[in-house]
NUKOLLO-585606 format. One record per residue: x, y negated, z of N, C-alpha, C, O in turn; residue in one letter. Coordinates in steps of 0.001 Angstrom, whole numbers, plus 524288, in hexadecimal, padded with zeros to 5 digits. Layout:
BEGIN
XYZXYZXYZXYZa/...
END
This chain:
BEGIN
C304C7A461D7AE7C2B577A5E5D7BBEC25797A6FCD7876C26467A508D7424m/C20B57A8E5D787EC1F5C7ABA7D71FEC1A357AA95D7681C1A997AB04D7B47y/C162F7A956D73FAC107D7A712D768DC0B1D7AC30D7157C098E7ABACD6CD1t/C0A6A7AFA1D74D6C066B7B23CD712BBFF1D7B041D709FBFE477AB85D70C5l/BFC7E7B24AD704CBF78F7AF8BD6F84BF66F7B38AD74B5BF8287B807D74AFd/BF3737B17ED7908BF1897B35CD7C04BEC5F7B837D7C1ABEAF07BA74D801Bg/BE9D87B939D7605BE6E87BDCAD7735BE8AD7C33BD7466BE6807C691D71B4r/BEDFE7C254D768ABF13D7C83ED752CBF0457CB33D7B92BF0F77C896D7F8Cf/BEEB77D084D7BC1BF0A07CF00D8046BF6BF7D374D8436BF82D7D7F0D833Ap/BF8587D079D8786BFD4D7CFAAD87B8BFD297D7A2D8620BFE707D8DFD81A8l/BFC587D9F4D882ABFC587DF34D86DABFE217E3A2D821FC00E47E75FD80E4d/BF9A67DF6DD807EBFA867E1DED78E8C00307DFD7D77FCC03377E37FD773Bl/C03237D99DD77CBC08867D863D7798C0B0C7DA08D7950C0ED37D731D786Bv/C0CFA7DE7BD7CB7C10857E053D8078C0EC77E592D7C8AC12767E809D7AADi/C07B57E7DCD7AD7C08DB7EC93D7728C0C1A7EC49D7206C0E8C7EFEED7010e/C0BA47E6AAD6FF4C0E997E7AED6B2BC110C7E77CD6B75C136F7EB92D6A99v/C13C97E37ED6CCAC1C437E3EED6E5EC1D0F7E958D6FB1C1F667EC89D6CF5l/C1ACA7EA3CD7468C1BE97F002D7555C1ABD7F4CCD7247C1A787F901D7497s/C19D47F46CD6BF5C17697F7F2D68CFC1BAE7F670D65C5C1C7D7F216D63E5d/C1F807FC14D6548C23CB7FBCFD63DBC22EC7FD9DD5DCBC24997FBC0D59B1v/C204580121D5EABC204F80439D5B4AC1B197FFD7D5492C1A3480290D50B5n/C197E7FBDAD5491C17357F97FD52E4C1B167F322D51E4C19357EFA7D4F29n/C20307F28FD5463C221B7EEC7D5445C22B77EB4AD4CFDC22D97E70AD4ABFr/C22D37EEE9D4C80C25A37EEB5D4609C202C7EBFED419CC200C7EA90D3D05t/C1C617EC51D45C9C18C37E82DD42B7C16CD7E47AD4307C12C27E333D40C2k/C1AA87E0ACD477FC18B07DAF0D479FC1C9A7DA40D4954C1C9E7D5E0D4B54w/C222B7DD31D49F8C261F7DA72D4A12C2A667DA42D44ECC2BA47DE50D42A7e/C2C197D5FAD43A9C2F287D72AD3E72C330C7D822D3EC7C35A07D8CDD3AC6k/C35967D8BBD4459C3BC27D99AD41C1C3D957DECFD43F9C41D97E0BAD4516q/C36727E0F8D443EC39907E56DD4851C37E37E946D4421C33547E978D429Ci/C3C1C7ECB2D4210C3ABE7F00DD3C1CC38957F57AD3E2FC34C17F797D3C30l/C3AEA7F73DD41B7C3A3E7FB3BD462AC397A7FCC8D4B74C3CEF7FB46D4E6Fe/C34FD80005D4DE6C34B67FE99D51FEC3380804F1D52A8C31D08085AD4FB7a/C3595804B6D5923C32AE80B13D5922C341A80B16D6002C378B808FAD629Fe/C2F8E80E98D614AC2F5680EE6D66B9C3198814BBD6AAEC2E828183ED6BD1l/C36FA814D0D6C3DC38FC8177FD6E29C378381C01D7087C3736820A4D6F4Cl/C36958191CD74A9C31AC81C0ED7A7AC3103818D0D7DAEC344C815BCD7F5Fr/C2A8381965D7F65C260E816D1D82FEC269681BB5D86DBC265A82077D8783k/C278981682D88F9C275181903D8F7EC230881875D93BCC222381B13D97ACy/C216781585D924CC1B7781341D9498C1AF780F81D91A2C1E1B80E19D8E46n/C155080CDCD9320C12AF807A3D91BDC165D80412D900BC16FC80251D8B9Ce/C190B80310D9486C1E067FD31D9491C22497FE1ED9377C25427FA5ED93F2s/C250B803EBD9147C28B4803D6D90E5C2A7680912D8CB6C299180DC1D8D55f/C2DC5805DED8784C2F8880907D854EC33CE808F0D7F43C31948079DD7B36f/C37E5809E9D7F0BC3BDB80A49D7CE7C3A5D80943D7666C35E880AB5D7553t/C3DC2806BFD716CC3DD080477D6E74C407F80462D6C18C44A78053CD6E5Cs/C41598033DD6487C454380411D625DC449A7FEEED5DB7C40007FD93D5E0Dr/C46757FCAED5AECC43AF7F83DD5858C46D27F6CCD53BDC492E7F2D3D5511m/C48297F811D4EA6C4B7D7F354D4B52C49067F0D5D4B04C444C7F1B0D4AB9l/C4C487EA4CD4AEAC4B717E733D4A20C4DAD7E59CD4465C51187E8CDD4348i/C4D137E222D40A0C4E9E7DF01D400BC51D77D97DD3FB3C4FA87D538D4013h/C57167DA23D3EF8C56CF7D4D4D415DC5B517D377D3BE1C5F2B7D5E6D3A56t/C58747CDE5D39C0C59EE7CA34D34A2C61AC7CC6ED357AC63467CE61D3992p/C65087CB81D30D9C69207C9D2D2E3AC6B977CD79D32A9C70187CDEED3109w/C6B5C7CFCDD3669C6E4A7D52AD387AC69E47D871D37D5C655C7D7E0D3654i/C6E4B7DE25D3A62C6BFE7E311D3905C66DC7E408D3C24C66C57E182D403Be/C63297E69FD3B63C5E3E7E871D3DA1C5FE87EA34D44F5C63787ED2AD463Fn/C5CA37E7BED4839C5F0F7EC37D4FD2C59667EE1CD4F3DC54CE7ED2ED4E2Br/C5E3C7F26FD512EC5B437F4E8D5415C5A7F7F782D5AB2C5D577FAEED5C85d/C564F7F51DD5D56C53D37F6A1D6129C53247F7BED6551C535A7F3BCD67F6f/C52097FCA4D68BDC4FD17FE63D6BBFC519C7FD57D7344C55797FCCFD7615a/C4B7B7FD90D7390C4D247FA1AD7873C45F87FE41D7B29C4247800B9D7951e/C48267FC58D8090C43C47FC4AD852AC411A7F9C1D86B1C43337F609D88E6k/C37DA7F9B6D86C5C38137F590D8530C33F77F73AD8A5CC325F7FBB1D8B28v/C32B47F282D8D9DC30B37F1E5D91E7C2ADB7ED5BD93A0C2B3D7E893D934Bl/C27037EF81D94FBC21587EB6AD941BC20AC7E936D99CAC20757ED70D9C11t/C20567E6AED9C78C1C3E7E71EDA19CC1A2D7E088DA27CC1AF87DC62DA030f/C16C17E27BDA7B4C15787DDCFDA8A0C15857DA87DAC62C18017DD1CDAF98q/C14487D552DAF1CC17517D588DB235C12187CD7FDB56EC12C17C8C5DB607v/C0F127D073DB5F8C0BD77CB1ADB91CC096B7CD2CDB3CFC07B47D175DB276d/C0A127C799DB0EFC04F87C5E1DAC5AC09B57C541DA569C08CA7C3B6DA0F3d/C0E037C734DA7E0C10417C6CFDA2F4C13F57CE87DA147C16447D18FDA436s/C12867CEDAD9A88C14D37D261D99F8C1A2A7D218D9915C1B957CD80D98EEy/C1DF47D572D9863C23C17D5EAD97B4C24187DB87D9411C21727DF85D9473y/C27667DA85D9143C2B207DC72D8B63C31677DC96D8D0CC34BA7D934D8C3Fi/C31EC7E192D8F99C38FC7E096D9034C3B1D7E53DD8CD0C39397E9A4D8D40y/C3F987E3FED8902C40F57E8ADD8948C488B7E6AAD8836C4A797E257D890As/C4B5A7EBBDD8624C50AD7EA5ED8646C521F7F0D9D8305C4EAB7F384D8100s/C551B7F1A2D8318C59487F480D7FD5C5A517FA1CD7F2EC5F117F9B7D7E8Es/C593680038D7EC6C5A8C80335D7EE3C5F6580335D7F5FC62898001AD7D77i/C608580894D8354C6747808D0D7F29C659780B92D7A83C61A780DDCD78F8p/C6D29809B0D77CEC6A7980E30D7405C6BA08138CD727DC6BF8815A8D6E2Ed/C6C44815A6D786FC6DAC81C7ED776DC673681D59D7927C671782213D7A0Ck/C628081B8DD79F9C5F5281D16D7977C5AD281C2FD749BC565481DC6D73FDf/C5E2981904D71B2C5A878170ED6A6FC5EED8164CD6775C5F42811B9D6604c/C62D58195ED65D0C654981715D6078C63D08153CD5CE5C5FE681629D5A43p/C698F80FF7D5C28C654680D12D571EC654180F48D5315C6716813B4D529Dk/C636B80CFED4FBFC60FE80DACD4BD6C680680C45D45D6C69FA8083DD4416r/C68F981118D4523C6A8480FADD3FD9C6A3680AAAD3C9BC65C0808FBD3BFEs/C6E0D807FED3A70C6CB280311D3622C6B7E7FEAAD3999C6BF07FA69D3765g/C6A247FE7FD3E3BC690A7F964D4120C6FFF7F9ABD45ECC73C57FC70D4706c/C6CA67F2F4D4764C71EA7F2EED4C02C6C4E7F266D5278C68757EFB4D537Ft/C6F757F6FCD551AC6B277F5BCD59CDC6B1E7F0A0D5E4FC6F0C7EFCCD60F4r/C66E37EDC1D5ECBC65D57E951D6130C652B7EBDFD67D6C66037F043D699Bg/C63BC7E812D69BCC657B7E9A4D7051C625E7E48CD7232C639D7DFF4D7187y/C5D2D7E6FED7532C5A107E206D7748C5C527E0E0D7D11C581E7E235D7EFCn/C5EDC7DFC3D80CEC60B87DDD0D83F5C5BC87DDDED870CC59C07E221D87F3i/C5A0D7DA6AD886FC54F47D8E2D87C6C4EB77D78ED86A4C4E6E7D6F2D81E1f/C4BAA7D721D8805C47507D38ED85C9C42287D491D87CBC3FAC7D8A7D8747s/C408A7CFC3D8A88C3B947D121D8D9BC37C67CB19D8B35C392C7C699D8A42v/C315C7CE81D8ADDC2E6D7CC45D89B3C2B807C958D8E89C2C697CB11D92EEt/C28967C5B3D8E15C256D7C568D9233C1FB47C279D8EE7C204F7BF25D8B7Cr/C1B0C7C420D9067C165C7C413D8E06C133C7C154D922FC146D7C3E7D9611m/C10037BDBCD93BCC0D997B9EAD95FAC0A257B95CD93E4C0AA27B99FD8F1Dq/C04197B82CD9647BFFEF7B754D948ABFF397B39DD9720BFED57B3F0D9BE8k/BFECF7AE0DD93E2BFCD27A948D9948BFB707A4FFD94FFBFE4F7A2EBD91C0v/BF5027A430D9636BF0CB7A297D943CBEF667A66FD90D4BEFED7AB0BD921Ag/BED237A4CAD8B52BEDFC7A7D3D8515BF2197A5D3D8287BF2657A1CED7FE6n/BF5847A945D83A0BF9C47A892D8068BFE2A7AC05D85DFBFED37AB64D8A97k/C004F7AFBDD819BC02467B3FBD8324C0AF67B1E7D83F7C0D437B2ADD7FD0i/C0D107B0ACD8693C13E77AD00D86F8C14A97B440D8787C12CA7B7BCD8A43k/C19127B3BCD8290C1F9D7B675D8322C21F17B6F1D8362C238D7BAA2D80C1v/C256F7B45CD8683C2B137B4AFD8711C310C7B967D874EC32567BC91D8AB1v/C32AF7B877D83E8C36417BDF4D8214C3B937BC17D830BC3C707B79DD8186n/C40CA7BF82D8619C45D27BE1ED85AFC473C7C30ED84A5C44A87C6F0D85D5a/C4C627C302D81DBC4E097C7D9D7F93C53807C655D7D1CC53BA7C284D7A32s/C57CB7C92ED7E34C5DB67C92AD7D23C5CC57CDC6D7B37C5A877D132D7DBFq/C5EA27CE6DD75D2C5FDF7D2E0D735BC65B17D34BD7166C67BF7CF19D7044k/C68F97D843D70C6C6CAB7D8D8D6F02C6D247DA08D6733C6D6A7DECCD66A1d/C6D377D8A2D6476C6DF87D9DAD5F6FC71FD7DD2ED5D19C723B7DF9CD58F5v/C74B87DCA2D608AC78F97DF7BD5DD4C7D1D7DBB5D5A31C81497DE17D5A26q/C7D947D730D5762C7C317D547D52F4C834F7D2B8D5577C84247D10CD59E5a/C86F97D328D517DC8B5B7CFF9D4F85C8C437CA0ED5005C88C97C6CBD50A7s/C93027C8D4D4F8AC8FF17C18AD515CC8BAC7BFD6D4D86C87777BD9FD4E3Ef/C8F797C292D46C2C8C467C003D41CFC84F57C0F2D4200C81687BE31D4048t/C84EF7C66ED451BC7F5D7C58DD4798C7B707C298D48E7C77697C144D46A2g/C7E417C141D4F4AC7D467BD1BD5144C7C227B730D4EF4C78B67B407D5024f/C803D7B6EDD4B45C805F7B1CED4806C7ABB7B270D44ADC77D37AEA1D4445i/C792F7B83AD41F8C76B97B64AD4000C71087B92AD4268C6D407B9EDD3F89t/C71147BA77D478DC6CAA7B973D4966C6A2D7B22DD4BA7C66017AFD1D4B44l/C6E517B13BD4D6FC6F217A9CCD4DE8C6D607A713D4C03C6B757A2EDD4D80g/C6DD97A9FCD45E4C6C807A48ED4248C667B7A70DD410CC65337A41ED3D75m/C61FF7AAA3D41CBC5FBA7ABDCD4162C5B017A6CAD434EC575D7A520D40A4m/C5C8C7A535D48A7C57AB7A120D4C7EC53D67A1A8D4A2DC51D97A609D4A4Fg/C50B779CA1D4685C4D0479D8BD4602C4AB77A31CD4586C46B47A417D47FFe/C4D127A700D4261C4BF87AB39D4028C48477AF55D4624C43F57B131D4723k/C4C9A7AEE8D4810C4BFC7B120D4CB9C464A7AD9DD5121C43B47B061D5419t/C456C7A8B6D50D5C3E427A6ECD532AC3C3B7A6FCD4FC8C38B27A3C4D5046a/C3BEF7AA1CD4950C39907AABCD479EC37AB7B257D47D4C337B7B490D4705d/C3D127B45BD494DC3A247B7E6D4A4AC36277BA5CD4FB0C32F37BDCED50B1s/C398C7B4F8D5297C33CA7B784D5748C2F897B690D5891C2C5F7B7DED5BF1i/C301D7B22BD52F5C290B7AE6CD52A3C264E7B3E5D4F72C21DD7B569D5081t/C2A8B7B720D4A79C262E7BBB8D47CEC26E07BE05D4DB6C22FC7BBEFD4F9Fe/C287B7C00CD50B2C27487C4E8D5540C23517C130D549BC21F97C07BD500By/C20437BDADD593BC1CB77BF1BD5A23C19207BE48D5635C14E77C047D575Ay/C19287BB63D5096C15A87BAABD4EB9C132D7C09FD4BFCC0E867C164D4B0Ak/C18277C4F6D4AECC15497CA1BD4D19C13627CD2AD50D8C11597D17FD505Eg/C13F07CB61D5393C11C07CE20D5A04C0CF87CB74D5965C09687CD8CD5BDCl/C0B4F7C63BD561CC057A7C53DD5A21C021E7C73AD54A9BFD557C76FD543Av/C05EC7C88AD50DAC005C7CAA5D4D05BFF897D097D4D9BBFC577D36DD4B67k/C03D67D1E8D51B6C02077D822D5236BFE2C7D713D5890BFA5D7D967D5A5Ar/C006D7D3D8D59F9BFA9C7D391D5C06BF5127D425D59B2BF1D47D799D58DAl/BF5A07CF8CD592BBF01F7CDA3D54BDBEDE07D18ED5158BE9727D168D4F7Ar/BF1357D500D50B4BF0807DB06D4D65BEE577DE65D5139BEB037E1AED501As/BEFBB7DDDDD54CEBEE1F7E405D5A04BEA337E063D5BC4BEA217E078D6093m/BE6FD7DD50D59F9BE26E7DA4ED5EABBDF217D89BD5B44BDB717D608D5CF8m/BDF917D9B2D54ACBDDAC7D5CDD521CBDAF87D111D51EFBD6BC7CEC8D51EBn/BE0BF7D0CDD51C8BDEA27C968D52CBBDFD27C7A7D4CD3BDF117C31CD4B73v/
END
């Protein structure tokens, strides 16, 4: 769980997280991002090239759905079939089995909870390498939220 400053409007947080074309501006691990197709304001497909230390970069192609239930906002994503978006040459296709993020305003804070499962298509050696990252993974999550907050502040001129 992560907590954001409640001064950020929830709809702005959703907008920033859903703005594929600007993800490289604040999320350091994303090398390239592309909106494949926008079906409506809450459903789109995208593709991102993710930097993965010590192993080949990963190419993810996903469908993303944003929605609200009561006072919580959600972002759900999962991979789209390869036939709809062939993988980039020179990298490995990663698969987002599922990812769901829940955001809820509680008092003067926004609680953010995420659960996800990724298949990074790593060999046994690759999994050992990824497993050795330990603190590096925690650092990248912290960097993700620092980047998000920086982007939100710049959009609000704070």
